[in-house]
C-alpha positions, 0 to 999 in steps of 0.5 A: 482857220480854214474849215473842211468843206468850206470854200474860201475866195481870195483876191490878190493884188500885186504892184510895182509901186511902193508897198507902204504907199499902196497899203496906206493909200498915199497919193503917188505921182507916176513918172513912168509905167507902173502896174496894179495887177488884181487876180480873183481866186487865182494865185499867179506867178509874181507878175512883172511888167512883161506879164502885165503887158501880156495879160493886157493884150489877152484881155484886149483881144478877148473884148475885141473879139466879143464885141465883133461877135455881138449882133447889134442894130446899126443905128446907135451901135456904139451906144448899144455896144457900150451898154452890152459891154457893161452888162457882160462885165456884170454877168456871173459867168457860170450861170449868166445871171446879172447883178440885178441892181446894175440894170435899173438905170438903163433906159428901155428906149433910146432918149427916154429916162431910166426904168 
């Protein structure tokens, strides 16, 4: 039961796959386009393939724009961008804090071992 004043966070998963197979973790051979749609703390309308495609396009546009605006050195740009994307995805939006353990395996210098 929900208690007054407490915040409950939810994760929602929608799919057009067989619900029983999804819940049981059964291996499924995909013969055409299917989707798994995950939403965090946001109950959206029941998605169909059109909504999933739209959300995918919006997500792709967001990350392409973010990548284009990110100032990186010319040398090793692809590697630096990949690392920046990983760190950005591990960032807590409201505060900018990073999941600390995720940074321990990033090298401080190109070609060096982990920290």
